[in-house]
A tleap script that builds the chain and sets N, CA, C and O, in Angstrom:
source leaprc.protein.ff14SB
mol = sequence {
  NMET LEU SER PHE ALA ASP PHE TYR ALA LEU
  MET PRO LEU ASP ASN SER ALA THR VAL ALA
  PRO GLY THR ASP VAL SER PHE PRO GLN ASN
  GLY PRO THR SER GLY THR THR ILE SER ARG
  THR GLY PRO SER THR PHE ASN LEU SER ALA
  ILE GLY THR TYR GLN VAL LEU PHE GLN VAL
  SER VAL THR GLU ALA GLY GLN LEU ILE LEU
  THR LEU ASN SER ALA ASP LEU ALA TYR THR
  VAL VAL GLY ARG ALA THR GLY THR SER GLN
  ILE VAL GLY ILE ALA LEU VAL GLN THR THR
  VAL ILE ASN SER LEU LEU THR VAL ARG ASN
  PRO VAL GLY ASN SER THR ALA LEU THR ILE
  THR PRO LEU ALA GLY GLY THR ARG PRO VAL
  SER ALA HIE LEU ALA ILE THR GLN PHE CALA
}
set mol.1.N position { -31.447 23.911 -1.723 }
set mol.1.CA position { -30.291 24.444 -2.407 }
set mol.1.C position { -30.273 25.957 -2.208 }
set mol.1.O position { -31.264 26.646 -2.451 }
set mol.2.N position { -29.132 26.451 -1.765 }
set mol.2.CA position { -29.006 27.882 -1.509 }
set mol.2.C position { -28.318 28.638 -2.642 }
set mol.2.O position { -28.647 29.792 -2.917 }
set mol.3.N position { -27.362 27.980 -3.296 }
set mol.3.CA position { -26.564 28.650 -4.313 }
set mol.3.C position { -25.902 27.600 -5.188 }
set mol.3.O position { -25.688 26.470 -4.750 }
set mol.4.N position { -25.572 27.970 -6.438 }
set mol.4.CA position { -24.811 27.064 -7.299 }
set mol.4.C position { -23.963 27.868 -8.263 }
set mol.4.O position { -24.231 29.041 -8.522 }
set mol.5.N position { -22.927 27.217 -8.795 }
set mol.5.CA position { -22.074 27.830 -9.809 }
set mol.5.C position { -21.405 26.737 -10.627 }
set mol.5.O position { -21.044 25.680 -10.111 }
set mol.6.N position { -21.252 27.014 -11.903 }
set mol.6.CA position { -20.557 26.106 -12.819 }
set mol.6.C position { -19.389 26.869 -13.422 }
set mol.6.O position { -19.554 27.970 -13.947 }
set mol.7.N position { -18.215 26.272 -13.340 }
set mol.7.CA position { -17.013 26.836 -13.945 }
set mol.7.C position { -16.477 25.795 -14.918 }
set mol.7.O position { -16.575 24.597 -14.653 }
set mol.8.N position { -15.913 26.234 -16.040 }
set mol.8.CA position { -15.466 25.255 -17.025 }
set mol.8.C position { -14.216 25.725 -17.750 }
set mol.8.O position { -13.812 26.885 -17.672 }
set mol.9.N position { -13.622 24.768 -18.459 }
set mol.9.CA position { -12.457 25.026 -19.301 }
set mol.9.C position { -12.710 24.361 -20.644 }
set mol.9.O position { -13.380 23.331 -20.715 }
set mol.10.N position { -12.178 24.943 -21.702 }
set mol.10.CA position { -12.226 24.345 -23.038 }
set mol.10.C position { -10.796 24.067 -23.479 }
set mol.10.O position { -9.941 24.952 -23.468 }
set mol.11.N position { -10.552 22.808 -23.868 }
set mol.11.CA position { -9.210 22.444 -24.287 }
set mol.11.C position { -9.162 22.387 -25.813 }
set mol.11.O position { -10.109 21.954 -26.469 }
set mol.12.N position { -8.034 22.838 -26.354 }
set mol.12.CA position { -6.724 22.877 -25.720 }
set mol.12.C position { -6.330 24.219 -25.093 }
set mol.12.O position { -5.316 24.269 -24.398 }
set mol.13.N position { -7.060 25.282 -25.297 }
set mol.13.CA position { -6.551 26.601 -24.900 }
set mol.13.C position { -6.532 26.859 -23.397 }
set mol.13.O position { -5.572 27.456 -22.909 }
set mol.14.N position { -7.544 26.439 -22.640 }
set mol.14.CA position { -7.633 26.826 -21.231 }
set mol.14.C position { -6.684 26.070 -20.307 }
set mol.14.O position { -6.392 26.553 -19.213 }
set mol.15.N position { -6.202 24.920 -20.706 }
set mol.15.CA position { -5.180 24.176 -19.949 }
set mol.15.C position { -4.166 23.661 -20.967 }
set mol.15.O position { -4.030 22.454 -21.168 }
set mol.16.N position { -3.460 24.586 -21.601 }
set mol.16.CA position { -2.591 24.211 -22.718 }
set mol.16.C position { -1.356 23.442 -22.287 }
set mol.16.O position { -0.833 22.640 -23.061 }
set mol.17.N position { -0.879 23.667 -21.073 }
set mol.17.CA position { 0.291 22.941 -20.561 }
set mol.17.C position { -0.188 21.783 -19.694 }
set mol.17.O position { -1.357 21.727 -19.310 }
set mol.18.N position { 0.716 20.866 -19.389 }
set mol.18.CA position { 0.348 19.778 -18.489 }
set mol.18.C position { 0.141 20.330 -17.075 }
set mol.18.O position { 0.646 21.396 -16.724 }
set mol.19.N position { -0.613 19.574 -16.281 }
set mol.19.CA position { -0.877 19.937 -14.890 }
set mol.19.C position { 0.050 19.085 -14.034 }
set mol.19.O position { -0.194 17.896 -13.824 }
set mol.20.N position { 1.104 19.700 -13.549 }
set mol.20.CA position { 2.129 18.990 -12.777 }
set mol.20.C position { 1.579 18.577 -11.411 }
set mol.20.O position { 0.623 19.179 -10.922 }
set mol.21.N position { 2.176 17.552 -10.793 }
set mol.21.CA position { 1.790 17.216 -9.425 }
set mol.21.C position { 1.916 18.442 -8.517 }
set mol.21.O position { 2.902 19.176 -8.580 }
set mol.22.N position { 0.906 18.649 -7.674 }
set mol.22.CA position { 0.877 19.807 -6.802 }
set mol.22.C position { 0.306 21.051 -7.440 }
set mol.22.O position { 0.281 22.115 -6.821 }
set mol.23.N position { -0.159 20.927 -8.685 }
set mol.23.CA position { -0.699 22.062 -9.436 }
set mol.23.C position { -2.200 21.884 -9.622 }
set mol.23.O position { -2.693 20.760 -9.717 }
set mol.24.N position { -2.917 22.993 -9.674 }
set mol.24.CA position { -4.371 22.971 -9.802 }
set mol.24.C position { -4.809 23.027 -11.260 }
set mol.24.O position { -4.156 23.651 -12.097 }
set mol.25.N position { -5.924 22.364 -11.548 }
set mol.25.CA position { -6.562 22.429 -12.866 }
set mol.25.C position { -7.256 23.780 -12.991 }
set mol.25.O position { -7.876 24.248 -12.037 }
set mol.26.N position { -7.158 24.401 -14.146 }
set mol.26.CA position { -7.828 25.683 -14.394 }
set mol.26.C position { -9.218 25.458 -14.965 }
set mol.26.O position { -9.422 24.630 -15.852 }
set mol.27.N position { -10.166 26.217 -14.434 }
set mol.27.CA position { -11.532 26.285 -14.955 }
set mol.27.C position { -11.830 27.781 -15.137 }
set mol.27.O position { -12.585 28.354 -14.351 }
set mol.28.N position { -11.243 28.425 -16.169 }
set mol.28.CA position { -11.266 29.885 -16.251 }
set mol.28.C position { -12.541 30.505 -16.812 }
set mol.28.O position { -12.670 31.730 -16.825 }
set mol.29.N position { -13.472 29.698 -17.269 }
set mol.29.CA position { -14.711 30.221 -17.867 }
set mol.29.C position { -15.854 30.109 -16.860 }
set mol.29.O position { -15.911 29.159 -16.080 }
set mol.30.N position { -16.754 31.076 -16.882 }
set mol.30.CA position { -17.913 31.066 -16.004 }
set mol.30.C position { -19.129 30.503 -16.713 }
set mol.30.O position { -19.461 30.917 -17.823 }
set mol.31.N position { -19.793 29.553 -16.062 }
set mol.31.CA position { -21.062 29.030 -16.544 }
set mol.31.C position { -22.190 29.636 -15.727 }
set mol.31.O position { -22.013 30.698 -15.130 }
set mol.32.N position { -23.349 28.982 -15.690 }
set mol.32.CA position { -24.485 29.496 -14.931 }
set mol.32.C position { -24.183 29.583 -13.436 }
set mol.32.O position { -23.472 28.744 -12.882 }
set mol.33.N position { -24.736 30.615 -12.795 }
set mol.33.CA position { -24.595 30.788 -11.353 }
set mol.33.C position { -25.908 31.288 -10.765 }
set mol.33.O position { -26.733 31.890 -11.453 }
set mol.34.N position { -26.078 31.024 -9.476 }
set mol.34.CA position { -27.212 31.547 -8.731 }
set mol.34.C position { -26.731 31.801 -7.311 }
set mol.34.O position { -26.137 30.918 -6.692 }
set mol.35.N position { -26.979 32.982 -6.794 }
set mol.35.CA position { -26.523 33.323 -5.456 }
set mol.35.C position { -25.161 33.975 -5.494 }
set mol.35.O position { -24.567 34.162 -6.555 }
set mol.36.N position { -24.675 34.320 -4.306 }
set mol.36.CA position { -23.420 35.070 -4.222 }
set mol.36.C position { -22.368 34.395 -3.351 }
set mol.36.O position { -21.303 34.970 -3.124 }
set mol.37.N position { -22.639 33.189 -2.858 }
set mol.37.CA position { -21.693 32.565 -1.922 }
set mol.37.C position { -20.590 31.766 -2.598 }
set mol.37.O position { -19.646 31.345 -1.930 }
set mol.38.N position { -20.685 31.542 -3.921 }
set mol.38.CA position { -19.671 30.776 -4.652 }
set mol.38.C position { -19.126 31.679 -5.754 }
set mol.38.O position { -19.877 32.161 -6.601 }
set mol.39.N position { -17.825 31.903 -5.735 }
set mol.39.CA position { -17.223 32.780 -6.750 }
set mol.39.C position { -15.788 32.338 -7.008 }
set mol.39.O position { -15.241 31.501 -6.291 }
set mol.40.N position { -15.206 32.902 -8.021 }
set mol.40.CA position { -13.809 32.597 -8.337 }
set mol.40.C position { -12.896 33.666 -7.783 }
set mol.40.O position { -13.284 34.829 -7.665 }
set mol.41.N position { -11.677 33.269 -7.442 }
set mol.41.CA position { -10.639 34.228 -7.071 }
set mol.41.C position { -9.492 34.189 -8.074 }
set mol.41.O position { -8.561 34.991 -7.995 }
set mol.42.N position { -9.563 33.260 -9.011 }
set mol.42.CA position { -8.572 33.102 -10.066 }
set mol.42.C position { -9.037 31.992 -10.987 }
set mol.42.O position { -10.129 31.458 -10.795 }
set mol.43.N position { -8.232 31.627 -11.989 }
set mol.43.CA position { -8.668 30.595 -12.939 }
set mol.43.C position { -8.802 29.205 -12.326 }
set mol.43.O position { -9.493 28.352 -12.883 }
set mol.44.N position { -8.148 28.961 -11.183 }
set mol.44.CA position { -8.191 27.626 -10.587 }
set mol.44.C position { -8.559 27.625 -9.107 }
set mol.44.O position { -8.482 26.582 -8.458 }
set mol.45.N position { -8.953 28.761 -8.565 }
set mol.45.CA position { -9.278 28.873 -7.145 }
set mol.45.C position { -10.666 29.475 -6.986 }
set mol.45.O position { -11.008 30.467 -7.629 }
set mol.46.N position { -11.480 28.840 -6.094 }
set mol.46.CA position { -12.879 29.213 -5.962 }
set mol.46.C position { -13.216 29.456 -4.499 }
set mol.46.O position { -12.854 28.667 -3.627 }
set mol.47.N position { -13.916 30.561 -4.241 }
set mol.47.CA position { -14.224 30.990 -2.890 }
set mol.47.C position { -15.613 30.505 -2.478 }
set mol.47.O position { -16.600 30.737 -3.176 }
set mol.48.N position { -15.670 29.829 -1.333 }
set mol.48.CA position { -16.928 29.442 -0.706 }
set mol.48.C position { -17.080 30.391 0.474 }
set mol.48.O position { -16.499 30.167 1.536 }
set mol.49.N position { -17.862 31.453 0.289 }
set mol.49.CA position { -17.851 32.551 1.255 }
set mol.49.C position { -18.621 32.263 2.535 }
set mol.49.O position { -18.337 32.869 3.569 }
set mol.50.N position { -19.584 31.358 2.491 }
set mol.50.CA position { -20.394 31.069 3.674 }
set mol.50.C position { -20.002 29.722 4.284 }
set mol.50.O position { -19.645 28.789 3.564 }
set mol.51.N position { -20.069 29.627 5.600 }
set mol.51.CA position { -19.879 28.340 6.265 }
set mol.51.C position { -21.068 27.461 5.893 }
set mol.51.O position { -22.219 27.889 5.980 }
set mol.52.N position { -20.779 26.225 5.478 }
set mol.52.CA position { -21.872 25.347 5.081 }
set mol.52.C position { -21.392 24.067 4.452 }
set mol.52.O position { -20.215 23.712 4.526 }
set mol.53.N position { -22.345 23.369 3.820 }
set mol.53.CA position { -22.074 22.115 3.127 }
set mol.53.C position { -22.285 22.335 1.637 }
set mol.53.O position { -23.313 22.858 1.206 }
set mol.54.N position { -21.288 21.923 0.861 }
set mol.54.CA position { -21.293 22.111 -0.581 }
set mol.54.C position { -21.108 20.761 -1.268 }
set mol.54.O position { -20.278 19.953 -0.849 }
set mol.55.N position { -21.881 20.522 -2.318 }
set mol.55.CA position { -21.630 19.359 -3.170 }
set mol.55.C position { -20.740 19.831 -4.313 }
set mol.55.O position { -21.056 20.807 -4.994 }
set mol.56.N position { -19.633 19.136 -4.519 }
set mol.56.CA position { -18.669 19.504 -5.549 }
set mol.56.C position { -18.576 18.357 -6.544 }
set mol.56.O position { -18.312 17.218 -6.161 }
set mol.57.N position { -18.792 18.656 -7.812 }
set mol.57.CA position { -18.700 17.684 -8.894 }
set mol.57.C position { -17.725 18.234 -9.924 }
set mol.57.O position { -17.831 19.389 -10.338 }
set mol.58.N position { -16.764 17.393 -10.339 }
set mol.58.CA position { -15.848 17.830 -11.391 }
set mol.58.C position { -15.601 16.690 -12.356 }
set mol.58.O position { -15.685 15.516 -11.994 }
set mol.59.N position { -15.293 17.060 -13.605 }
set mol.59.CA position { -14.892 16.086 -14.612 }
set mol.59.C position { -13.844 16.740 -15.493 }
set mol.59.O position { -13.972 17.893 -15.908 }
set mol.60.N position { -12.791 15.955 -15.768 }
set mol.60.CA position { -11.673 16.435 -16.565 }
set mol.60.C position { -11.198 15.280 -17.445 }
set mol.60.O position { -10.891 14.204 -16.932 }
set mol.61.N position { -11.132 15.485 -18.759 }
set mol.61.CA position { -10.574 14.482 -19.664 }
set mol.61.C position { -9.061 14.575 -19.619 }
set mol.61.O position { -8.496 15.642 -19.859 }
set mol.62.N position { -8.392 13.454 -19.308 }
set mol.62.CA position { -6.930 13.438 -19.266 }
set mol.62.C position { -6.410 12.294 -20.125 }
set mol.62.O position { -7.111 11.309 -20.359 }
set mol.63.N position { -5.193 12.433 -20.584 }
set mol.63.CA position { -4.592 11.453 -21.483 }
set mol.63.C position { -3.906 10.324 -20.721 }
set mol.63.O position { -3.933 9.176 -21.164 }
set mol.64.N position { -3.296 10.634 -19.587 }
set mol.64.CA position { -2.530 9.637 -18.834 }
set mol.64.C position { -3.381 9.031 -17.713 }
set mol.64.O position { -4.449 9.535 -17.366 }
set mol.65.N position { -2.865 7.934 -17.166 }
set mol.65.CA position { -3.390 7.461 -15.886 }
set mol.65.C position { -3.066 8.530 -14.857 }
set mol.65.O position { -2.000 9.143 -14.926 }
set mol.66.N position { -3.952 8.767 -13.910 }
set mol.66.CA position { -3.678 9.798 -12.924 }
set mol.66.C position { -4.769 9.930 -11.892 }
set mol.66.O position { -5.740 9.174 -11.882 }
set mol.67.N position { -4.589 10.910 -11.021 }
set mol.67.CA position { -5.528 11.193 -9.952 }
set mol.67.C position { -5.774 12.693 -9.856 }
set mol.67.O position { -4.952 13.509 -10.274 }
set mol.68.N position { -6.936 13.030 -9.290 }
set mol.68.CA position { -7.249 14.403 -8.925 }
set mol.68.C position { -7.833 14.392 -7.520 }
set mol.68.O position { -8.423 13.401 -7.089 }
set mol.69.N position { -7.661 15.507 -6.807 }
set mol.69.CA position { -8.124 15.637 -5.428 }
set mol.69.C position { -8.648 17.054 -5.229 }
set mol.69.O position { -8.174 17.993 -5.868 }
set mol.70.N position { -9.622 17.203 -4.346 }
set mol.70.CA position { -10.060 18.533 -3.940 }
set mol.70.C position { -9.185 19.011 -2.794 }
set mol.70.O position { -8.772 18.226 -1.941 }
set mol.71.N position { -8.903 20.322 -2.785 }
set mol.71.CA position { -8.240 20.934 -1.640 }
set mol.71.C position { -9.156 22.020 -1.089 }
set mol.71.O position { -9.911 22.653 -1.827 }
set mol.72.N position { -9.072 22.218 0.207 }
set mol.72.CA position { -9.808 23.288 0.872 }
set mol.72.C position { -8.813 24.060 1.720 }
set mol.72.O position { -8.195 23.512 2.632 }
set mol.73.N position { -8.669 25.334 1.407 }
set mol.73.CA position { -7.675 26.184 2.094 }
set mol.73.C position { -6.288 25.558 2.036 }
set mol.73.O position { -5.557 25.540 3.026 }
set mol.74.N position { -5.938 25.046 0.860 }
set mol.74.CA position { -4.643 24.431 0.531 }
set mol.74.C position { -4.416 23.065 1.157 }
set mol.74.O position { -3.360 22.470 0.946 }
set mol.75.N position { -5.375 22.549 1.922 }
set mol.75.CA position { -5.227 21.225 2.532 }
set mol.75.C position { -5.939 20.183 1.675 }
set mol.75.O position { -7.090 20.375 1.281 }
set mol.76.N position { -5.244 19.072 1.387 }
set mol.76.CA position { -5.862 17.978 0.644 }
set mol.76.C position { -7.049 17.420 1.420 }
set mol.76.O position { -6.981 17.245 2.636 }
set mol.77.N position { -8.128 17.144 0.710 }
set mol.77.CA position { -9.270 16.434 1.280 }
set mol.77.C position { -9.145 14.987 0.820 }
set mol.77.O position { -9.628 14.627 -0.254 }
set mol.78.N position { -8.494 14.157 1.636 }
set mol.78.CA position { -8.118 12.795 1.242 }
set mol.78.C position { -9.302 11.963 0.773 }
set mol.78.O position { -9.131 11.095 -0.083 }
set mol.79.N position { -10.485 12.198 1.301 }
set mol.79.CA position { -11.653 11.412 0.920 }
set mol.79.C position { -12.195 11.766 -0.463 }
set mol.79.O position { -13.167 11.163 -0.917 }
set mol.80.N position { -11.577 12.735 -1.135 }
set mol.80.CA position { -12.061 13.153 -2.457 }
set mol.80.C position { -11.193 12.667 -3.612 }
set mol.80.O position { -11.481 12.998 -4.762 }
set mol.81.N position { -10.136 11.892 -3.347 }
set mol.81.CA position { -9.238 11.433 -4.415 }
set mol.81.C position { -9.997 10.523 -5.382 }
set mol.81.O position { -10.670 9.580 -4.965 }
set mol.82.N position { -9.880 10.816 -6.670 }
set mol.82.CA position { -10.418 9.960 -7.724 }
set mol.82.C position { -9.345 9.810 -8.795 }
set mol.82.O position { -8.477 10.672 -8.934 }
set mol.83.N position { -9.404 8.729 -9.541 }
set mol.83.CA position { -8.400 8.528 -10.577 }
set mol.83.C position { -8.716 7.333 -11.429 }
set mol.83.O position { -9.774 6.714 -11.322 }
set mol.84.N position { -7.760 7.029 -12.280 }
set mol.84.CA position { -7.892 5.839 -13.106 }
set mol.84.C position { -6.506 5.317 -13.430 }
set mol.84.O position { -5.538 6.075 -13.502 }
set mol.85.N position { -6.428 4.002 -13.627 }
set mol.85.CA position { -5.142 3.335 -13.823 }
set mol.85.C position { -4.686 3.368 -15.275 }
set mol.85.O position { -3.490 3.485 -15.542 }
set mol.86.N position { -5.616 3.268 -16.212 }
set mol.86.CA position { -5.254 3.220 -17.629 }
set mol.86.C position { -6.304 3.950 -18.450 }
set mol.86.O position { -7.327 4.398 -17.932 }
set mol.87.N position { -6.026 4.057 -19.731 }
set mol.87.CA position { -7.024 4.594 -20.644 }
set mol.87.C position { -6.920 6.081 -20.862 }
set mol.87.O position { -6.075 6.765 -20.283 }
set mol.88.N position { -7.794 6.559 -21.704 }
set mol.88.CA position { -7.852 7.978 -22.016 }
set mol.88.C position { -9.306 8.407 -21.931 }
set mol.88.O position { -9.993 8.533 -22.944 }
set mol.89.N position { -9.753 8.625 -20.733 }
set mol.89.CA position { -11.135 9.027 -20.498 }
set mol.89.C position { -11.160 10.080 -19.412 }
set mol.89.O position { -10.117 10.578 -18.990 }
set mol.90.N position { -12.347 10.414 -18.966 }
set mol.90.CA position { -12.498 11.436 -17.941 }
set mol.90.C position { -12.166 10.894 -16.554 }
set mol.90.O position { -12.368 9.718 -16.251 }
set mol.91.N position { -11.655 11.788 -15.736 }
set mol.91.CA position { -11.605 11.543 -14.296 }
set mol.91.C position { -12.754 12.352 -13.722 }
set mol.91.O position { -12.842 13.561 -13.935 }
set mol.92.N position { -13.629 11.679 -12.997 }
set mol.92.CA position { -14.837 12.312 -12.466 }
set mol.92.C position { -14.837 12.174 -10.955 }
set mol.92.O position { -14.547 11.101 -10.427 }
set mol.93.N position { -15.159 13.248 -10.262 }
set mol.93.CA position { -15.243 13.208 -8.814 }
set mol.93.C position { -16.480 13.916 -8.311 }
set mol.93.O position { -16.941 14.887 -8.910 }
set mol.94.N position { -17.017 13.421 -7.201 }
set mol.94.CA position { -18.133 14.071 -6.522 }
set mol.94.C position { -17.935 13.884 -5.025 }
set mol.94.O position { -17.576 12.799 -4.568 }
set mol.95.N position { -18.171 14.947 -4.266 }
set mol.95.CA position { -17.991 14.874 -2.815 }
set mol.95.C position { -18.786 15.989 -2.145 }
set mol.95.O position { -19.084 17.019 -2.751 }
set mol.96.N position { -19.114 15.758 -0.896 }
set mol.96.CA position { -19.655 16.817 -0.046 }
set mol.96.C position { -18.496 17.416 0.734 }
set mol.96.O position { -17.693 16.698 1.328 }
set mol.97.N position { -18.422 18.732 0.725 }
set mol.97.CA position { -17.356 19.457 1.411 }
set mol.97.C position { -18.005 20.382 2.425 }
set mol.97.O position { -18.891 21.164 2.083 }
set mol.98.N position { -17.561 20.293 3.680 }
set mol.98.CA position { -18.065 21.172 4.722 }
set mol.98.C position { -17.009 22.210 5.059 }
set mol.98.O position { -15.844 21.885 5.286 }
set mol.99.N position { -17.438 23.464 5.089 }
set mol.99.CA position { -16.534 24.540 5.473 }
set mol.99.C position { -16.823 24.944 6.917 }
set mol.99.O position { -17.963 24.875 7.378 }
set mol.100.N position { -15.777 25.364 7.621 }
set mol.100.CA position { -15.933 25.775 9.015 }
set mol.100.C position { -15.516 27.231 9.231 }
set mol.100.O position { -15.664 27.774 10.325 }
set mol.101.N position { -15.000 27.845 8.183 }
set mol.101.CA position { -14.647 29.262 8.236 }
set mol.101.C position { -15.176 29.938 6.977 }
set mol.101.O position { -15.345 29.293 5.942 }
set mol.102.N position { -15.435 31.228 7.069 }
set mol.102.CA position { -15.885 31.960 5.891 }
set mol.102.C position { -14.738 32.089 4.899 }
set mol.102.O position { -13.567 32.004 5.270 }
set mol.103.N position { -15.087 32.292 3.645 }
set mol.103.CA position { -14.116 32.502 2.574 }
set mol.103.C position { -13.094 31.378 2.464 }
set mol.103.O position { -11.888 31.618 2.418 }
set mol.104.N position { -13.600 30.143 2.425 }
set mol.104.CA position { -12.737 28.973 2.210 }
set mol.104.C position { -12.431 28.849 0.727 }
set mol.104.O position { -13.303 29.078 -0.110 }
set mol.105.N position { -11.191 28.487 0.398 }
set mol.105.CA position { -10.753 28.384 -0.995 }
set mol.105.C position { -10.679 26.928 -1.424 }
set mol.105.O position { -10.059 26.103 -0.754 }
set mol.106.N position { -11.315 26.620 -2.546 }
set mol.106.CA position { -11.411 25.262 -3.094 }
set mol.106.C position { -10.639 25.174 -4.399 }
set mol.106.O position { -10.677 26.099 -5.210 }
set mol.107.N position { -9.927 24.044 -4.609 }
set mol.107.CA position { -9.263 23.776 -5.889 }
set mol.107.C position { -9.423 22.301 -6.254 }
set mol.107.O position { -9.743 21.467 -5.407 }
set mol.108.N position { -9.193 22.000 -7.533 }
set mol.108.CA position { -9.058 20.626 -8.033 }
set mol.108.C position { -7.590 20.474 -8.411 }
set mol.108.O position { -7.088 21.219 -9.253 }
set mol.109.N position { -6.894 19.512 -7.795 }
set mol.109.CA position { -5.429 19.443 -7.900 }
set mol.109.C position { -4.954 18.060 -8.327 }
set mol.109.O position { -5.556 17.044 -7.979 }
set mol.110.N position { -3.866 18.042 -9.084 }
set mol.110.CA position { -3.091 16.829 -9.300 }
set mol.110.C position { -2.282 16.662 -8.013 }
set mol.110.O position { -1.405 17.482 -7.739 }
set mol.111.N position { -2.553 15.618 -7.212 }
set mol.111.CA position { -1.971 15.552 -5.876 }
set mol.111.C position { -0.444 15.569 -5.850 }
set mol.111.O position { 0.218 15.008 -6.723 }
set mol.112.N position { 0.091 16.229 -4.827 }
set mol.112.CA position { 1.530 16.228 -4.556 }
set mol.112.C position { 1.970 14.783 -4.348 }
set mol.112.O position { 1.257 14.000 -3.721 }
set mol.113.N position { 3.127 14.432 -4.865 }
set mol.113.CA position { 3.665 13.083 -4.702 }
set mol.113.C position { 3.360 12.165 -5.864 }
set mol.113.O position { 4.006 11.128 -6.013 }
set mol.114.N position { 2.389 12.521 -6.694 }
set mol.114.CA position { 2.149 11.725 -7.899 }
set mol.114.C position { 3.293 11.958 -8.865 }
set mol.114.O position { 3.870 13.045 -8.905 }
set mol.115.N position { 3.623 10.941 -9.643 }
set mol.115.CA position { 4.781 11.046 -10.532 }
set mol.115.C position { 4.445 11.600 -11.911 }
set mol.115.O position { 5.348 11.944 -12.673 }
set mol.116.N position { 3.168 11.691 -12.241 }
set mol.116.CA position { 2.781 12.030 -13.605 }
set mol.116.C position { 2.142 13.408 -13.704 }
set mol.116.O position { 1.205 13.721 -12.970 }
set mol.117.N position { 2.654 14.229 -14.617 }
set mol.117.CA position { 1.952 15.452 -15.002 }
set mol.117.C position { 0.800 15.028 -15.903 }
set mol.117.O position { 0.951 14.129 -16.730 }
set mol.118.N position { -0.345 15.673 -15.742 }
set mol.118.CA position { -1.528 15.288 -16.506 }
set mol.118.C position { -1.720 16.189 -17.712 }
set mol.118.O position { -1.657 17.414 -17.608 }
set mol.119.N position { -1.957 15.563 -18.858 }
set mol.119.CA position { -2.301 16.294 -20.067 }
set mol.119.C position { -3.817 16.355 -20.142 }
set mol.119.O position { -4.479 15.321 -20.233 }
set mol.120.N position { -4.368 17.559 -20.103 }
set mol.120.CA position { -5.808 17.712 -20.258 }
set mol.120.C position { -6.081 17.524 -21.751 }
set mol.120.O position { -5.654 18.326 -22.581 }
set mol.121.N position { -6.800 16.450 -22.073 }
set mol.121.CA position { -6.940 15.997 -23.458 }
set mol.121.C position { -7.628 17.049 -24.327 }
set mol.121.O position { -8.756 17.449 -24.038 }
set mol.122.N position { -6.953 17.502 -25.394 }
set mol.122.CA position { -7.590 18.426 -26.322 }
set mol.122.C position { -8.344 17.655 -27.407 }
set mol.122.O position { -7.882 16.613 -27.873 }
set mol.123.N position { -9.478 18.164 -27.795 }
set mol.123.CA position { -10.217 17.632 -28.944 }
set mol.123.C position { -10.494 16.131 -28.818 }
set mol.123.O position { -10.419 15.416 -29.817 }
set mol.124.N position { -10.805 15.645 -27.637 }
set mol.124.CA position { -11.037 14.211 -27.424 }
set mol.124.C position { -12.218 13.732 -28.262 }
set mol.124.O position { -13.320 14.272 -28.168 }
set mol.125.N position { -11.975 12.724 -29.070 }
set mol.125.CA position { -13.038 12.065 -29.817 }
set mol.125.C position { -13.569 12.789 -31.026 }
set mol.125.O position { -14.491 12.286 -31.669 }
set mol.126.N position { -13.036 13.946 -31.369 }
set mol.126.CA position { -13.568 14.675 -32.527 }
set mol.126.C position { -12.798 15.943 -32.784 }
set mol.126.O position { -11.625 16.051 -32.427 }
set mol.127.N position { -13.459 16.914 -33.407 }
set mol.127.CA position { -12.786 18.141 -33.822 }
set mol.127.C position { -13.102 19.343 -32.940 }
set mol.127.O position { -12.513 20.409 -33.122 }
set mol.128.N position { -14.013 19.192 -31.996 }
set mol.128.CA position { -14.397 20.328 -31.151 }
set mol.128.C position { -13.638 20.318 -29.821 }
set mol.128.O position { -13.294 19.254 -29.307 }
set mol.129.N position { -13.380 21.501 -29.271 }
set mol.129.CA position { -12.729 21.571 -27.973 }
set mol.129.C position { -13.545 20.820 -26.916 }
set mol.129.O position { -14.775 20.887 -26.905 }
set mol.130.N position { -12.862 20.121 -26.049 }
set mol.130.CA position { -13.491 19.339 -24.983 }
set mol.130.C position { -13.572 20.211 -23.733 }
set mol.130.O position { -12.656 20.980 -23.439 }
set mol.131.N position { -14.676 20.083 -23.003 }
set mol.131.CA position { -14.843 20.864 -21.782 }
set mol.131.C position { -14.487 20.047 -20.548 }
set mol.131.O position { -14.629 18.824 -20.524 }
set mol.132.N position { -14.027 20.747 -19.539 }
set mol.132.CA position { -13.881 20.215 -18.190 }
set mol.132.C position { -14.780 21.084 -17.321 }
set mol.132.O position { -14.903 22.282 -17.576 }
set mol.133.N position { -15.409 20.509 -16.304 }
set mol.133.CA position { -16.356 21.271 -15.476 }
set mol.133.C position { -16.085 21.101 -13.997 }
set mol.133.O position { -15.620 20.058 -13.538 }
set mol.134.N position { -16.389 22.154 -13.269 }
set mol.134.CA position { -16.424 22.161 -11.814 }
set mol.134.C position { -17.761 22.785 -11.435 }
set mol.134.O position { -17.974 23.982 -11.628 }
set mol.135.N position { -18.661 21.962 -10.891 }
set mol.135.CA position { -19.983 22.437 -10.476 }
set mol.135.C position { -20.069 22.368 -8.958 }
set mol.135.O position { -19.797 21.327 -8.360 }
set mol.136.N position { -20.447 23.475 -8.342 }
set mol.136.CA position { -20.511 23.575 -6.888 }
set mol.136.C position { -21.925 23.992 -6.503 }
set mol.136.O position { -22.458 24.967 -7.034 }
set mol.137.N position { -22.533 23.247 -5.573 }
set mol.137.CA position { -23.871 23.558 -5.090 }
set mol.137.C position { -23.830 23.675 -3.576 }
set mol.137.O position { -23.330 22.777 -2.899 }
set mol.138.N position { -24.351 24.771 -3.037 }
set mol.138.CA position { -24.414 24.941 -1.585 }
set mol.138.C position { -25.762 24.440 -1.090 }
set mol.138.O position { -26.810 24.876 -1.567 }
set mol.139.N position { -25.727 23.512 -0.120 }
set mol.139.CA position { -26.952 22.931 0.438 }
set mol.139.C position { -27.323 23.539 1.776 }
set mol.139.O position { -28.508 23.726 2.053 }
set mol.140.N position { -26.367 23.846 2.596 }
set mol.140.CA position { -26.678 24.372 3.934 }
set mol.140.C position { -25.626 25.357 4.355 }
set mol.140.O position { -25.704 25.913 5.450 }
savepdb mol mol.pdb
quit
């Protein structure tokens, strides 16, 4: 492992509006980090500065049935689509992402073409704000 970073959101404040199709989920809070190759460029965009292989893990509690996908440099990574048909639970995704250029930008997105805006569930299961996480680890 060369580097890691954890970014998170607390609902309801960090994603107070729905996430429309074609829009990225915000993870505006910084968690633990090690190294300098993974950083944020905004609340929903993350820079992978070195060419390499990264493991990306995300979890987001949503109210509706829906899907999420990783994008790299604004291009959908089709092999990373995860979702659920019913219920009110987390959507969880994990994938290895390889970059071929420096300063590649990564996002977690409600895919274009989906019909449903996603409500990031506030206070799921209790009275405390619920977290969503994006954890990125650089392996090579």
